[in-house]
All heavy atoms as TSV, in Angstrom:
chain	resi	resn	atom	element	x	y	z
A	1	MET	N	N	-3.062	7.549	9.445
A	1	MET	CA	C	-2.871	6.876	10.683
A	1	MET	C	C	-1.764	5.851	10.555
A	1	MET	O	O	-1.645	5.192	9.545
A	1	MET	CB	C	-4.188	6.255	11.140
A	1	MET	CG	C	-4.485	4.899	10.591
A	1	MET	SD	S	-6.034	4.097	11.072
A	1	MET	CE	C	-7.220	5.237	10.437
A	2	GLU	N	N	-0.900	5.763	11.564
A	2	GLU	CA	C	0.203	4.798	11.558
A	2	GLU	C	C	-0.339	3.381	11.806
A	2	GLU	O	O	-1.174	3.185	12.677
A	2	GLU	CB	C	1.192	5.136	12.690
A	2	GLU	CG	C	2.020	6.356	12.437
A	2	GLU	CD	C	3.184	6.070	11.494
A	2	GLU	OE1	O	3.770	4.974	11.563
A	2	GLU	OE2	O	3.492	6.959	10.694
A	3	MET	N	N	0.165	2.425	11.010
A	3	MET	CA	C	-0.265	1.017	11.155
A	3	MET	C	C	0.850	0.105	10.712
A	3	MET	O	O	1.657	0.471	9.859
A	3	MET	CB	C	-1.481	0.715	10.280
A	3	MET	CG	C	-2.787	1.290	10.654
A	3	MET	SD	S	-4.003	0.732	9.460
A	3	MET	CE	C	-5.347	0.362	10.521
A	4	THR	N	N	0.812	-1.110	11.244
A	4	THR	CA	C	1.693	-2.161	10.721
A	4	THR	C	C	0.980	-2.808	9.524
A	4	THR	O	O	-0.248	-2.706	9.381
A	4	THR	CB	C	1.948	-3.254	11.779
A	4	THR	OG1	O	0.707	-3.899	12.079
A	4	THR	CG2	C	2.577	-2.661	13.036
A	5	VAL	N	N	1.743	-3.471	8.674
A	5	VAL	CA	C	1.140	-4.166	7.523
A	5	VAL	C	C	0.204	-5.247	8.023
A	5	VAL	O	O	-0.849	-5.483	7.431
A	5	VAL	CB	C	2.226	-4.717	6.585
A	5	VAL	CG1	C	1.628	-5.669	5.559
A	5	VAL	CG2	C	2.946	-3.580	5.874
A	6	THR	N	N	0.536	-5.913	9.121
A	6	THR	CA	C	-0.341	-6.945	9.682
A	6	THR	C	C	-1.721	-6.351	10.013
A	6	THR	O	O	-2.744	-6.947	9.716
A	6	THR	CB	C	0.300	-7.560	10.950
A	6	THR	OG1	O	1.561	-8.083	10.592
A	6	THR	CG2	C	-0.579	-8.649	11.538
A	7	ARG	N	N	-1.718	-5.184	10.632
A	7	ARG	CA	C	-2.978	-4.527	10.970
A	7	ARG	C	C	-3.734	-4.087	9.704
A	7	ARG	O	O	-4.948	-4.189	9.624
A	7	ARG	CB	C	-2.692	-3.321	11.870
A	7	ARG	CG	C	-3.885	-2.458	12.197
A	7	ARG	CD	C	-4.719	-3.042	13.335
A	7	ARG	NE	N	-5.955	-2.320	13.487
A	7	ARG	CZ	C	-6.123	-1.283	14.303
A	7	ARG	NH1	N	-5.117	-0.838	15.028
A	7	ARG	NH2	N	-7.287	-0.694	14.393
A	8	MET	N	N	-2.987	-3.590	8.705
A	8	MET	CA	C	-3.608	-3.178	7.432
A	8	MET	C	C	-4.313	-4.372	6.791
A	8	MET	O	O	-5.427	-4.245	6.296
A	8	MET	CB	C	-2.570	-2.624	6.467
A	8	MET	CG	C	-2.009	-1.295	6.877
A	8	MET	SD	S	-0.694	-0.835	5.726
A	8	MET	CE	C	0.269	0.262	6.785
A	9	LYS	N	N	-3.656	-5.537	6.825
A	9	LYS	CA	C	-4.257	-6.728	6.231
A	9	LYS	C	C	-5.553	-7.127	6.953
A	9	LYS	O	O	-6.506	-7.585	6.319
A	9	LYS	CB	C	-3.259	-7.893	6.263
A	9	LYS	CG	C	-2.149	-7.710	5.240
A	9	LYS	CD	C	-1.157	-8.872	5.271
A	9	LYS	CE	C	-0.077	-8.656	4.229
A	9	LYS	NZ	N	0.887	-9.751	4.218
A	10	ALA	N	N	-5.615	-6.899	8.237
A	10	ALA	CA	C	-6.813	-7.213	9.015
A	10	ALA	C	C	-7.925	-6.173	8.774
A	10	ALA	O	O	-9.096	-6.523	8.613
A	10	ALA	CB	C	-6.494	-7.279	10.496
A	11	ASP	N	N	-7.544	-4.894	8.737
A	11	ASP	CA	C	-8.527	-3.821	8.609
A	11	ASP	C	C	-8.998	-3.594	7.187
A	11	ASP	O	O	-10.125	-3.135	6.964
A	11	ASP	CB	C	-7.971	-2.506	9.168
A	11	ASP	CG	C	-7.882	-2.495	10.679
A	11	ASP	OD1	O	-8.233	-3.513	11.332
A	11	ASP	OD2	O	-7.454	-1.482	11.224
A	12	PHE	N	N	-8.131	-3.816	6.208
A	12	PHE	CA	C	-8.426	-3.534	4.796
A	12	PHE	C	C	-8.275	-4.785	3.975
A	12	PHE	O	O	-7.480	-4.864	3.038
A	12	PHE	CB	C	-7.514	-2.420	4.261
A	12	PHE	CG	C	-7.430	-1.214	5.137
A	12	PHE	CD1	C	-6.215	-0.779	5.621
A	12	PHE	CD2	C	-8.560	-0.495	5.510
A	12	PHE	CE1	C	-6.116	0.346	6.440
A	12	PHE	CE2	C	-8.479	0.618	6.328
A	12	PHE	CZ	C	-7.249	1.039	6.773
A	13	GLU	N	N	-9.074	-5.803	4.279
A	13	GLU	CA	C	-8.973	-7.099	3.624
A	13	GLU	C	C	-9.183	-7.002	2.108
A	13	GLU	O	O	-10.155	-6.402	1.648
A	13	GLU	CB	C	-10.010	-8.057	4.216
A	13	GLU	CG	C	-9.890	-9.464	3.730
A	13	GLU	CD	C	-10.875	-10.386	4.388
A	13	GLU	OE1	O	-11.395	-10.064	5.468
A	13	GLU	OE2	O	-11.130	-11.461	3.807
A	14	SER	N	N	-8.256	-7.578	1.371
A	14	SER	CA	C	-8.305	-7.621	-0.109
A	14	SER	C	C	-8.413	-6.221	-0.715
A	14	SER	O	O	-9.190	-5.998	-1.631
A	14	SER	CB	C	-9.454	-8.499	-0.585
A	14	SER	OG	O	-9.228	-9.832	-0.156
A	15	GLU	N	N	-7.632	-5.269	-0.204
A	15	GLU	CA	C	-7.599	-3.915	-0.744
A	15	GLU	C	C	-6.175	-3.527	-1.086
A	15	GLU	O	O	-5.210	-4.170	-0.684
A	15	GLU	CB	C	-8.156	-2.910	0.272
A	15	GLU	CG	C	-9.646	-3.055	0.498
A	15	GLU	CD	C	-10.227	-1.881	1.286
A	15	GLU	OE1	O	-9.738	-0.738	1.087
A	15	GLU	OE2	O	-11.135	-2.117	2.066
A	16	TRP	N	N	-6.045	-2.458	-1.858
A	16	TRP	CA	C	-4.765	-1.831	-2.146
A	16	TRP	C	C	-4.599	-0.669	-1.166
A	16	TRP	O	O	-5.530	0.059	-0.939
A	16	TRP	CB	C	-4.742	-1.312	-3.598
A	16	TRP	CG	C	-4.848	-2.420	-4.600
A	16	TRP	CD1	C	-6.006	-2.981	-5.077
A	16	TRP	CD2	C	-3.787	-3.116	-5.221
A	16	TRP	NE1	N	-5.707	-3.983	-5.963
A	16	TRP	CE2	C	-4.353	-4.085	-6.078
A	16	TRP	CE3	C	-2.408	-3.017	-5.146
A	16	TRP	CZ2	C	-3.578	-4.933	-6.832
A	16	TRP	CZ3	C	-1.631	-3.882	-5.928
A	16	TRP	CH2	C	-2.221	-4.827	-6.765
A	17	VAL	N	N	-3.412	-0.569	-0.575
A	17	VAL	CA	C	-3.175	0.443	0.455
A	17	VAL	C	C	-1.972	1.299	0.065
A	17	VAL	O	O	-0.894	0.769	-0.239
A	17	VAL	CB	C	-2.899	-0.216	1.839
A	17	VAL	CG1	C	-2.734	0.838	2.906
A	17	VAL	CG2	C	-4.039	-1.159	2.207
A	18	LEU	N	N	-2.172	2.620	0.051
A	18	LEU	CA	C	-1.099	3.585	-0.198
A	18	LEU	C	C	-0.521	3.957	1.159
A	18	LEU	O	O	-1.242	4.430	2.049
A	18	LEU	CB	C	-1.650	4.828	-0.903
A	18	LEU	CG	C	-0.708	5.994	-1.100
A	18	LEU	CD1	C	0.510	5.581	-1.941
A	18	LEU	CD2	C	-1.436	7.168	-1.709
A	19	ILE	N	N	0.771	3.727	1.324
A	19	ILE	CA	C	1.449	3.946	2.593
A	19	ILE	C	C	2.478	5.033	2.430
A	19	ILE	O	O	3.379	4.938	1.592
A	19	ILE	CB	C	2.156	2.652	3.068
A	19	ILE	CG1	C	1.139	1.500	3.181
A	19	ILE	CG2	C	2.875	2.883	4.396
A	19	ILE	CD1	C	1.765	0.147	3.335
A	20	GLY	N	N	2.372	6.082	3.249
A	20	GLY	CA	C	3.341	7.147	3.251
A	20	GLY	C	C	4.426	6.880	4.269
A	20	GLY	O	O	4.176	6.261	5.302
A	21	ALA	N	N	5.660	7.334	3.986
A	21	ALA	CA	C	6.801	7.140	4.857
A	21	ALA	C	C	6.882	5.706	5.364
A	21	ALA	O	O	6.887	5.450	6.561
A	21	ALA	CB	C	6.749	8.116	6.033
A	22	PRO	N	N	6.949	4.738	4.416
A	22	PRO	CA	C	6.921	3.341	4.826
A	22	PRO	C	C	8.159	2.939	5.634
A	22	PRO	O	O	9.265	3.389	5.358
A	22	PRO	CB	C	6.865	2.574	3.506
A	22	PRO	CG	C	7.467	3.513	2.516
A	22	PRO	CD	C	7.099	4.894	2.971
A	23	GLU	N	N	7.927	2.110	6.643
A	23	GLU	CA	C	9.022	1.473	7.379
A	23	GLU	C	C	9.317	0.164	6.663
A	23	GLU	O	O	8.405	-0.584	6.348
A	23	GLU	CB	C	8.592	1.164	8.810
A	23	GLU	CG	C	8.412	2.386	9.667
A	23	GLU	CD	C	8.024	1.973	11.081
A	23	GLU	OE1	O	8.547	0.945	11.591
A	23	GLU	OE2	O	7.162	2.664	11.660
A	24	THR	N	N	10.596	-0.099	6.419
A	24	THR	CA	C	10.995	-1.318	5.729
A	24	THR	C	C	12.107	-2.034	6.491
A	24	THR	O	O	12.788	-1.431	7.327
A	24	THR	CB	C	11.505	-1.024	4.314
A	24	THR	OG1	O	12.630	-0.139	4.394
A	24	THR	CG2	C	10.426	-0.382	3.452
A	25	ASP	N	N	12.265	-3.326	6.181
A	25	ASP	CA	C	13.404	-4.034	6.744
A	25	ASP	C	C	14.571	-3.944	5.764
A	25	ASP	O	O	14.475	-3.245	4.760
A	25	ASP	CB	C	13.011	-5.484	7.078
A	25	ASP	CG	C	12.592	-6.315	5.872
A	25	ASP	OD1	O	12.816	-5.879	4.721
A	25	ASP	OD2	O	12.018	-7.395	6.075
A	26	LYS	N	N	15.653	-4.653	6.034
A	26	LYS	CA	C	16.840	-4.558	5.181
A	26	LYS	C	C	16.587	-5.041	3.759
A	26	LYS	O	O	17.221	-4.605	2.817
A	26	LYS	CB	C	17.986	-5.352	5.794
A	26	LYS	CG	C	18.571	-4.682	7.011
A	26	LYS	CD	C	19.746	-5.449	7.557
A	26	LYS	CE	C	20.282	-4.757	8.802
A	26	LYS	NZ	N	21.458	-5.420	9.328
A	27	ALA	N	N	15.616	-5.955	3.597
A	27	ALA	CA	C	15.278	-6.486	2.289
A	27	ALA	C	C	14.202	-5.626	1.607
A	27	ALA	O	O	13.691	-5.992	0.541
A	27	ALA	CB	C	14.771	-7.915	2.404
A	28	LEU	N	N	13.896	-4.474	2.182
A	28	LEU	CA	C	12.887	-3.525	1.681
A	28	LEU	C	C	11.460	-4.060	1.707
A	28	LEU	O	O	10.592	-3.571	0.988
A	28	LEU	CB	C	13.259	-3.011	0.307
A	28	LEU	CG	C	14.562	-2.225	0.223
A	28	LEU	CD1	C	14.814	-1.737	-1.195
A	28	LEU	CD2	C	14.550	-1.045	1.194
A	29	ASN	N	N	11.187	-5.053	2.552
A	29	ASN	CA	C	9.811	-5.488	2.796
A	29	ASN	C	C	9.118	-4.415	3.623
A	29	ASN	O	O	9.695	-3.961	4.623
A	29	ASN	CB	C	9.779	-6.820	3.534
A	29	ASN	CG	C	10.358	-7.943	2.724
A	29	ASN	OD1	O	9.937	-8.194	1.600
A	29	ASN	ND2	N	11.334	-8.618	3.283
A	30	VAL	N	N	7.936	-4.030	3.235
A	30	VAL	CA	C	7.223	-2.981	3.974
A	30	VAL	C	C	6.676	-3.569	5.274
A	30	VAL	O	O	5.990	-4.589	5.275
A	30	VAL	CB	C	6.068	-2.382	3.114
A	30	VAL	CG1	C	5.306	-1.335	3.894
A	30	VAL	CG2	C	6.626	-1.803	1.819
A	31	LEU	N	N	6.989	-2.904	6.378
A	31	LEU	CA	C	6.536	-3.342	7.702
A	31	LEU	C	C	5.384	-2.520	8.232
A	31	LEU	O	O	4.576	-2.995	9.016
A	31	LEU	CB	C	7.698	-3.261	8.696
A	31	LEU	CG	C	8.969	-4.014	8.337
A	31	LEU	CD1	C	10.063	-3.735	9.329
A	31	LEU	CD2	C	8.671	-5.501	8.237
A	32	GLY	N	N	5.276	-1.273	7.789
A	32	GLY	CA	C	4.214	-0.387	8.253
A	32	GLY	C	C	4.436	1.013	7.759
A	32	GLY	O	O	5.334	1.287	6.961
A	33	GLY	N	N	3.606	1.921	8.240
A	33	GLY	CA	C	3.707	3.329	7.853
A	33	GLY	C	C	2.363	4.010	8.013
A	33	GLY	O	O	1.438	3.499	8.663
A	34	THR	N	N	2.252	5.162	7.402
A	34	THR	CA	C	1.038	5.973	7.484
A	34	THR	C	C	0.104	5.629	6.325
A	34	THR	O	O	0.479	5.757	5.163
A	34	THR	CB	C	1.392	7.471	7.426
A	34	THR	OG1	O	2.293	7.762	8.488
A	34	THR	CG2	C	0.146	8.334	7.588
A	35	VAL	N	N	-1.113	5.204	6.636
A	35	VAL	CA	C	-2.085	4.901	5.602
A	35	VAL	C	C	-2.612	6.212	5.022
A	35	VAL	O	O	-3.193	7.040	5.734
A	35	VAL	CB	C	-3.258	4.057	6.161
A	35	VAL	CG1	C	-4.321	3.840	5.092
A	35	VAL	CG2	C	-2.752	2.730	6.704
A	36	LEU	N	N	-2.331	6.411	3.742
A	36	LEU	CA	C	-2.781	7.648	3.062
A	36	LEU	C	C	-4.107	7.418	2.325
A	36	LEU	O	O	-4.884	8.348	2.164
A	36	LEU	CB	C	-1.712	8.115	2.066
A	36	LEU	CG	C	-0.333	8.418	2.677
A	36	LEU	CD1	C	0.640	8.802	1.577
A	36	LEU	CD2	C	-0.450	9.543	3.705
A	37	HIS	N	N	-4.320	6.190	1.844
A	37	HIS	CA	C	-5.539	5.876	1.101
A	37	HIS	C	C	-5.631	4.368	0.968
A	37	HIS	O	O	-4.605	3.676	0.949
A	37	HIS	CB	C	-5.497	6.525	-0.286
A	37	HIS	CG	C	-6.783	6.469	-1.022
A	37	HIS	ND1	N	-7.865	7.245	-0.679
A	37	HIS	CD2	C	-7.171	5.730	-2.082
A	37	HIS	CE1	C	-8.869	6.984	-1.511
A	37	HIS	NE2	N	-8.464	6.058	-2.369
A	38	HIS	N	N	-6.844	3.845	0.850
A	38	HIS	CA	C	-7.044	2.416	0.598
A	38	HIS	C	C	-8.323	2.221	-0.207
A	38	HIS	O	O	-9.259	3.006	-0.098
A	38	HIS	CB	C	-7.092	1.597	1.893
A	38	HIS	CG	C	-8.204	1.980	2.814
A	38	HIS	ND1	N	-9.428	1.364	2.767
A	38	HIS	CD2	C	-8.276	2.913	3.768
A	38	HIS	CE1	C	-10.227	1.894	3.675
A	38	HIS	NE2	N	-9.541	2.866	4.297
A	39	SER	N	N	-8.316	1.191	-1.045
A	39	SER	CA	C	-9.475	0.934	-1.901
A	39	SER	C	C	-9.323	-0.458	-2.527
A	39	SER	O	O	-8.222	-0.981	-2.656
A	39	SER	CB	C	-9.533	1.972	-3.035
A	39	SER	OG	O	-10.563	1.642	-3.939
A	40	LYS	N	N	-10.448	-1.032	-2.918
A	40	LYS	CA	C	-10.410	-2.303	-3.660
A	40	LYS	C	C	-9.975	-2.049	-5.105
A	40	LYS	O	O	-9.551	-2.950	-5.796
A	40	LYS	CB	C	-11.761	-2.988	-3.606
A	40	LYS	CG	C	-12.099	-3.489	-2.195
A	40	LYS	CD	C	-13.175	-4.517	-2.216
A	40	LYS	CE	C	-13.483	-5.014	-0.843
A	40	LYS	NZ	N	-12.518	-5.951	-0.325
A	41	ASP	N	N	-10.075	-0.801	-5.539
A	41	ASP	CA	C	-9.717	-0.408	-6.913
A	41	ASP	C	C	-8.269	0.100	-6.953
A	41	ASP	O	O	-7.958	1.163	-6.455
A	41	ASP	CB	C	-10.662	0.711	-7.364
A	41	ASP	CG	C	-10.430	1.171	-8.783
A	41	ASP	OD1	O	-9.416	0.770	-9.397
A	41	ASP	OD2	O	-11.248	1.949	-9.273
A	42	ARG	N	N	-7.389	-0.718	-7.548
A	42	ARG	CA	C	-5.977	-0.387	-7.615
A	42	ARG	C	C	-5.727	0.944	-8.305
A	42	ARG	O	O	-4.935	1.770	-7.863
A	42	ARG	CB	C	-5.225	-1.489	-8.366
A	42	ARG	CG	C	-3.736	-1.215	-8.528
A	42	ARG	CD	C	-3.113	-2.130	-9.508
A	42	ARG	NE	N	-3.682	-1.854	-10.828
A	42	ARG	CZ	C	-3.338	-2.483	-11.927
A	42	ARG	NH1	N	-2.454	-3.434	-11.899
A	42	ARG	NH2	N	-3.881	-2.171	-13.088
A	43	ASP	N	N	-6.435	1.203	-9.404
A	43	ASP	CA	C	-6.244	2.453	-10.148
A	43	ASP	C	C	-6.608	3.677	-9.311
A	43	ASP	O	O	-5.973	4.721	-9.428
A	43	ASP	CB	C	-7.029	2.426	-11.459
A	43	ASP	CG	C	-6.506	1.388	-12.443
A	43	ASP	OD1	O	-5.319	1.002	-12.300
A	43	ASP	OD2	O	-7.255	0.973	-13.335
A	44	GLU	N	N	-7.616	3.555	-8.469
A	44	GLU	CA	C	-7.995	4.652	-7.592
A	44	GLU	C	C	-6.840	4.996	-6.640
A	44	GLU	O	O	-6.534	6.155	-6.389
A	44	GLU	CB	C	-9.245	4.291	-6.792
A	44	GLU	CG	C	-9.696	5.352	-5.821
A	44	GLU	CD	C	-10.883	4.935	-4.999
A	44	GLU	OE1	O	-11.718	4.138	-5.478
A	44	GLU	OE2	O	-10.955	5.379	-3.844
A	45	VAL	N	N	-6.192	3.961	-6.106
A	45	VAL	CA	C	-5.051	4.157	-5.199
A	45	VAL	C	C	-3.900	4.817	-5.939
A	45	VAL	O	O	-3.250	5.738	-5.425
A	45	VAL	CB	C	-4.634	2.833	-4.532
A	45	VAL	CG1	C	-3.368	2.999	-3.704
A	45	VAL	CG2	C	-5.774	2.316	-3.633
A	46	TYR	N	N	-3.628	4.388	-7.176
A	46	TYR	CA	C	-2.568	5.008	-7.968
A	46	TYR	C	C	-2.887	6.485	-8.233
A	46	TYR	O	O	-1.994	7.335	-8.148
A	46	TYR	CB	C	-2.381	4.267	-9.294
A	46	TYR	CG	C	-1.697	2.947	-9.197
A	46	TYR	CD1	C	-1.589	2.113	-10.292
A	46	TYR	CD2	C	-1.122	2.482	-8.002
A	46	TYR	CE1	C	-0.941	0.881	-10.226
A	46	TYR	CE2	C	-0.492	1.257	-7.927
A	46	TYR	CZ	C	-0.388	0.465	-9.046
A	46	TYR	OH	O	0.237	-0.750	-8.972
A	47	ARG	N	N	-4.151	6.779	-8.593
A	47	ARG	CA	C	-4.510	8.181	-8.838
A	47	ARG	C	C	-4.339	9.033	-7.600
A	47	ARG	O	O	-3.877	10.175	-7.658
A	47	ARG	CB	C	-5.974	8.264	-9.334
A	47	ARG	CG	C	-6.162	7.849	-10.774
A	47	ARG	CD	C	-7.538	8.169	-11.282
A	47	ARG	NE	N	-8.605	7.498	-10.558
A	47	ARG	CZ	C	-9.073	6.288	-10.869
A	47	ARG	NH1	N	-8.557	5.596	-11.858
A	47	ARG	NH2	N	-10.062	5.745	-10.165
A	48	ARG	N	N	-4.666	8.469	-6.453
A	48	ARG	CA	C	-4.501	9.195	-5.189
A	48	ARG	C	C	-3.013	9.438	-4.902
A	48	ARG	O	O	-2.640	10.518	-4.427
A	48	ARG	CB	C	-5.135	8.407	-4.049
A	48	ARG	CG	C	-5.174	9.119	-2.745
A	48	ARG	CD	C	-6.120	10.285	-2.813
A	48	ARG	NE	N	-6.195	10.818	-1.459
A	48	ARG	CZ	C	-6.637	12.003	-1.181
A	48	ARG	NH1	N	-7.099	12.788	-2.123
A	48	ARG	NH2	N	-6.664	12.415	0.056
A	49	ALA	N	N	-2.173	8.470	-5.194
A	49	ALA	CA	C	-0.727	8.635	-5.007
A	49	ALA	C	C	-0.213	9.758	-5.891
A	49	ALA	O	O	0.608	10.588	-5.444
A	49	ALA	CB	C	0.013	7.325	-5.329
A	50	ILE	N	N	-0.684	9.837	-7.128
A	50	ILE	CA	C	-0.265	10.899	-8.027
A	50	ILE	C	C	-0.732	12.250	-7.524
A	50	ILE	O	O	0.025	13.227	-7.557
A	50	ILE	CB	C	-0.800	10.629	-9.460
A	50	ILE	CG1	C	-0.060	9.419	-10.053
A	50	ILE	CG2	C	-0.642	11.862	-10.338
A	50	ILE	CD1	C	-0.693	8.886	-11.310
A	51	SER	N	N	-1.934	12.333	-6.994
A	51	SER	CA	C	-2.449	13.621	-6.529
A	51	SER	C	C	-1.773	14.066	-5.226
A	51	SER	O	O	-1.533	15.255	-5.011
A	51	SER	CB	C	-3.956	13.586	-6.347
A	51	SER	OG	O	-4.334	12.791	-5.248
A	52	LEU	N	N	-1.428	13.122	-4.339
A	52	LEU	CA	C	-0.774	13.463	-3.059
A	52	LEU	C	C	0.723	13.725	-3.222
A	52	LEU	O	O	1.282	14.498	-2.458
A	52	LEU	CB	C	-0.995	12.356	-2.037
A	52	LEU	CG	C	-2.407	12.178	-1.512
A	52	LEU	CD1	C	-2.463	10.953	-0.596
A	52	LEU	CD2	C	-2.856	13.419	-0.774
A	53	ARG	N	N	1.344	13.024	-4.162
A	53	ARG	CA	C	2.780	13.132	-4.412
A	53	ARG	C	C	3.612	13.019	-3.143
A	53	ARG	O	O	4.414	13.910	-2.846
A	53	ARG	CB	C	3.071	14.442	-5.131
A	53	ARG	CG	C	2.335	14.548	-6.458
A	53	ARG	CD	C	2.702	15.788	-7.174
A	53	ARG	NE	N	4.118	15.665	-7.503
A	53	ARG	CZ	C	4.677	16.212	-8.535
A	53	ARG	NH1	N	3.967	16.931	-9.350
A	53	ARG	NH2	N	5.949	16.047	-8.763
A	54	PRO	N	N	3.448	11.931	-2.375
A	54	PRO	CA	C	4.264	11.769	-1.159
A	54	PRO	C	C	5.744	11.623	-1.511
A	54	PRO	O	O	6.087	11.044	-2.553
A	54	PRO	CB	C	3.709	10.514	-0.510
A	54	PRO	CG	C	3.080	9.762	-1.628
A	54	PRO	CD	C	2.595	10.793	-2.618
A	55	ALA	N	N	6.601	12.124	-0.622
A	55	ALA	CA	C	8.058	12.029	-0.849
A	55	ALA	C	C	8.514	10.574	-0.898
A	55	ALA	O	O	9.349	10.208	-1.702
A	55	ALA	CB	C	8.812	12.799	0.232
A	56	ARG	N	N	7.984	9.758	0.004
A	56	ARG	CA	C	8.274	8.331	0.061
A	56	ARG	C	C	6.956	7.596	0.217
A	56	ARG	O	O	6.152	7.971	1.063
A	56	ARG	CB	C	9.202	7.973	1.228
A	56	ARG	CG	C	10.597	8.467	1.038
A	56	ARG	CD	C	11.526	8.020	2.189
A	56	ARG	NE	N	11.529	6.581	2.350
A	56	ARG	CZ	C	11.196	5.956	3.503
A	56	ARG	NH1	N	10.817	6.633	4.559
A	56	ARG	NH2	N	11.217	4.654	3.560
A	57	ALA	N	N	6.747	6.571	-0.574
A	57	ALA	CA	C	5.483	5.837	-0.479
A	57	ALA	C	C	5.666	4.392	-0.941
A	57	ALA	O	O	6.643	4.056	-1.615
A	57	ALA	CB	C	4.413	6.505	-1.330
A	58	ALA	N	N	4.720	3.577	-0.566
A	58	ALA	CA	C	4.636	2.193	-1.021
A	58	ALA	C	C	3.174	1.853	-1.224
A	58	ALA	O	O	2.297	2.469	-0.586
A	58	ALA	CB	C	5.255	1.252	0.024
A	59	ILE	N	N	2.925	0.911	-2.098
A	59	ILE	CA	C	1.555	0.430	-2.290
A	59	ILE	C	C	1.576	-1.074	-2.002
A	59	ILE	O	O	2.400	-1.801	-2.549
A	59	ILE	CB	C	1.022	0.711	-3.699
A	59	ILE	CG1	C	0.915	2.226	-3.912
A	59	ILE	CG2	C	-0.323	0.032	-3.919
A	59	ILE	CD1	C	0.486	2.651	-5.305
A	60	VAL	N	N	0.685	-1.505	-1.132
A	60	VAL	CA	C	0.625	-2.906	-0.717
A	60	VAL	C	C	-0.762	-3.459	-1.029
A	60	VAL	O	O	-1.762	-2.772	-0.831
A	60	VAL	CB	C	0.877	-3.005	0.829
A	60	VAL	CG1	C	0.631	-4.416	1.320
A	60	VAL	CG2	C	2.283	-2.558	1.153
A	61	CYS	N	N	-0.792	-4.679	-1.540
A	61	CYS	CA	C	-2.066	-5.371	-1.749
A	61	CYS	C	C	-2.241	-6.323	-0.569
A	61	CYS	O	O	-1.371	-7.149	-0.282
A	61	CYS	CB	C	-2.025	-6.157	-3.056
A	61	CYS	SG	S	-3.581	-7.001	-3.409
A	62	THR	N	N	-3.358	-6.195	0.133
A	62	THR	CA	C	-3.586	-7.003	1.354
A	62	THR	C	C	-4.229	-8.343	1.080
A	62	THR	O	O	-4.455	-9.107	1.986
A	62	THR	CB	C	-4.431	-6.230	2.375
A	62	THR	OG1	O	-5.720	-5.982	1.795
A	62	THR	CG2	C	-3.771	-4.930	2.793
A	63	GLY	N	N	-4.522	-8.633	-0.172
A	63	GLY	CA	C	-5.093	-9.907	-0.540
A	63	GLY	C	C	-4.248	-10.553	-1.610
A	63	GLY	O	O	-3.066	-10.238	-1.776
A	64	ALA	N	N	-4.838	-11.455	-2.337
A	64	ALA	CA	C	-4.122	-12.113	-3.454
A	64	ALA	C	C	-4.026	-11.115	-4.599
A	64	ALA	O	O	-4.974	-10.390	-4.892
A	64	ALA	CB	C	-4.905	-13.357	-3.902
A	65	ILE	N	N	-2.870	-11.067	-5.222
A	65	ILE	CA	C	-2.683	-10.197	-6.393
A	65	ILE	C	C	-3.507	-10.789	-7.536
A	65	ILE	O	O	-3.351	-11.972	-7.855
A	65	ILE	CB	C	-1.188	-10.132	-6.797
A	65	ILE	CG1	C	-0.325	-9.682	-5.625
A	65	ILE	CG2	C	-1.010	-9.260	-8.020
A	65	ILE	CD1	C	-0.176	-8.221	-5.415
A	66	PRO	N	N	-4.390	-9.987	-8.145
A	66	PRO	CA	C	-5.238	-10.506	-9.225
A	66	PRO	C	C	-4.402	-11.003	-10.423
A	66	PRO	O	O	-3.349	-10.414	-10.722
A	66	PRO	CB	C	-6.077	-9.307	-9.626
A	66	PRO	CG	C	-6.032	-8.396	-8.451
A	66	PRO	CD	C	-4.707	-8.610	-7.813
A	67	LYS	N	N	-4.862	-12.044	-11.080
A	67	LYS	CA	C	-4.181	-12.552	-12.280
A	67	LYS	C	C	-4.068	-11.448	-13.308
A	67	LYS	O	O	-4.951	-10.638	-13.485
A	67	LYS	CB	C	-4.984	-13.710	-12.886
A	67	LYS	CG	C	-4.691	-15.036	-12.307
A	67	LYS	CD	C	-5.347	-16.105	-13.113
A	67	LYS	CE	C	-4.910	-17.452	-12.587
A	67	LYS	NZ	N	-5.396	-18.546	-13.373
A	68	GLY	N	N	-2.939	-11.422	-14.003
A	68	GLY	CA	C	-2.709	-10.447	-15.042
A	68	GLY	C	C	-2.205	-9.119	-14.552
A	68	GLY	O	O	-2.020	-8.194	-15.345
A	69	THR	N	N	-1.964	-8.983	-13.259
A	69	THR	CA	C	-1.470	-7.741	-12.681
A	69	THR	C	C	0.049	-7.702	-12.804
A	69	THR	O	O	0.723	-8.635	-12.373
A	69	THR	CB	C	-1.868	-7.584	-11.214
A	69	THR	OG1	O	-3.291	-7.606	-11.122
A	69	THR	CG2	C	-1.369	-6.281	-10.618
A	70	ALA	N	N	0.586	-6.642	-13.385
A	70	ALA	CA	C	2.033	-6.480	-13.514
A	70	ALA	C	C	2.551	-5.815	-12.268
A	70	ALA	O	O	1.968	-4.844	-11.780
A	70	ALA	CB	C	2.365	-5.663	-14.744
A	71	ILE	N	N	3.652	-6.303	-11.730
A	71	ILE	CA	C	4.281	-5.738	-10.532
A	71	ILE	C	C	5.610	-5.152	-10.984
A	71	ILE	O	O	6.452	-5.827	-11.546
A	71	ILE	CB	C	4.516	-6.803	-9.446
A	71	ILE	CG1	C	3.231	-7.523	-9.097
A	71	ILE	CG2	C	5.190	-6.178	-8.249
A	71	ILE	CD1	C	2.167	-6.622	-8.504
A	72	ILE	N	N	5.787	-3.847	-10.744
A	72	ILE	CA	C	7.029	-3.145	-11.117
A	72	ILE	C	C	7.726	-2.732	-9.851
A	72	ILE	O	O	7.149	-2.070	-9.004
A	72	ILE	CB	C	6.704	-1.929	-11.999
A	72	ILE	CG1	C	5.980	-2.391	-13.257
A	72	ILE	CG2	C	7.984	-1.187	-12.325
A	72	ILE	CD1	C	5.446	-1.272	-14.112
A	73	LEU	N	N	8.962	-3.120	-9.717
A	73	LEU	CA	C	9.742	-2.765	-8.533
A	73	LEU	C	C	10.652	-1.617	-8.836
A	73	LEU	O	O	11.126	-1.386	-9.849
A	73	LEU	CB	C	10.560	-3.971	-8.047
A	73	LEU	CG	C	9.743	-5.227	-7.736
A	73	LEU	CD1	C	10.670	-6.359	-7.396
A	73	LEU	CD2	C	8.784	-4.965	-6.612
């Protein structure tokens, strides 16, 4: 389902969201896209991304990034 990141943050509080065909601004901030999967478990979202193999995707955390989490751009 198509959603803005603002809506994702409201609907999926403190979860990781896999977004297909993400819309971005010039600075590559994710603005929205198609929600492919969401979960409180980051690894579950990564596994789903690997199994779906979307052509273009982004993963967004809708809450605070947990301590010790590495972010790779």
